[in-house]
C-alpha positions as CSV (number, residue, x, y, z in Angstrom):
1,M,10.5,26.3,42.1
2,K,9.4,29.8,43.1
3,I,6.5,30.8,45.4
4,E,5.0,34.0,44.0
5,V,3.5,36.5,46.5
6,K,1.7,39.7,45.3
7,K,-1.0,42.2,46.1
8,L,-4.1,42.3,43.9
9,R,-6.4,45.2,43.4
10,N,-10.1,44.7,44.2
11,E,-10.9,44.5,40.5
12,Q,-8.4,41.7,40.0
13,L,-9.9,39.8,43.0
14,E,-13.3,40.1,41.4
15,E,-12.1,39.0,38.0
16,K,-10.6,35.8,39.4
17,G,-13.9,35.1,41.4
18,I,-11.9,34.6,44.6
19,S,-14.8,35.2,46.9
20,S,-16.4,32.0,45.5
21,W,-13.4,29.8,46.1
22,P,-13.4,27.4,49.0
23,I,-12.0,28.5,52.4
24,W,-9.3,26.7,54.3
25,K,-8.5,27.4,58.0
26,K,-5.6,26.2,60.1
27,E,-4.4,27.0,63.7
28,I,-0.9,27.8,64.7
29,S,1.2,24.8,63.6
30,R,4.1,23.5,61.6
31,F,3.9,20.8,59.0
32,D,5.4,19.4,55.8
33,W,3.5,19.9,52.6
34,H,3.8,18.8,48.9
35,Y,1.9,20.4,46.0
36,D,0.5,17.8,43.5
37,T,-1.1,20.7,41.6
38,T,-0.6,24.4,41.3
39,E,-2.4,26.3,44.1
40,E,-3.5,29.9,44.2
41,C,-4.7,31.4,47.4
42,Y,-5.7,34.7,48.9
43,L,-5.2,35.2,52.6
44,L,-8.0,36.7,54.6
45,E,-6.1,36.2,57.9
46,G,-2.8,34.9,59.2
47,D,0.9,35.1,59.1
48,V,2.9,32.2,57.5
49,V,6.5,31.4,56.8
50,V,7.0,28.7,54.2
51,E,10.5,27.1,54.1
52,T,11.5,25.6,50.8
53,E,13.8,22.6,50.2
54,D,16.6,24.9,49.0
55,G,16.7,26.6,52.4
56,G,14.7,29.7,51.3
57,E,11.9,31.3,53.2
58,V,8.8,33.1,52.0
59,R,6.6,35.1,54.4
60,F,3.0,36.1,53.6
61,G,-0.2,37.1,55.4
62,R,-3.5,39.0,55.2
63,G,-4.1,40.5,51.8
64,D,-1.5,38.5,49.9
65,F,-2.2,36.5,46.8
66,V,0.1,33.5,46.7
67,T,0.9,30.9,44.0
68,F,2.5,27.6,44.9
69,P,3.9,25.7,41.9
70,K,3.1,22.1,41.2
71,G,5.8,19.8,42.6
72,L,6.9,22.1,45.4
73,S,7.8,20.4,48.7
74,C,8.0,22.7,51.7
75,I,7.3,23.3,55.4
76,W,4.4,25.5,56.5
77,D,5.1,27.4,59.7
78,I,1.9,29.1,60.7
79,K,2.6,32.0,63.1
80,Q,-1.0,33.3,63.3
81,P,-4.1,31.3,62.5
82,V,-4.8,31.2,58.7
83,K,-8.0,31.7,56.8
84,K,-7.6,31.6,53.1
85,H,-9.5,31.2,49.8
86,Y,-7.8,28.6,47.6
87,N,-8.0,27.3,44.0
88,L,-6.2,24.2,42.6
89,R,-5.4,24.1,39.0
């Protein structure tokens, strides 16, 4: 399972309606997480390294649009406090 990280143009952010999505915040921490649904998120703040079960690492932060696939189990390692818009589908 692959975590997708990309940059979106302002028009794309508006098309998706990201500014109306709920906001989630989290302090510097490290925790296990499992995705029961696909999650899309747009980081307003933060620096995160996600470690996947296969030993891979994905780093993302402010301005990144990230998609986590349904069924993914991983470890979130938050290096700088996170503030993100998120959408579950």
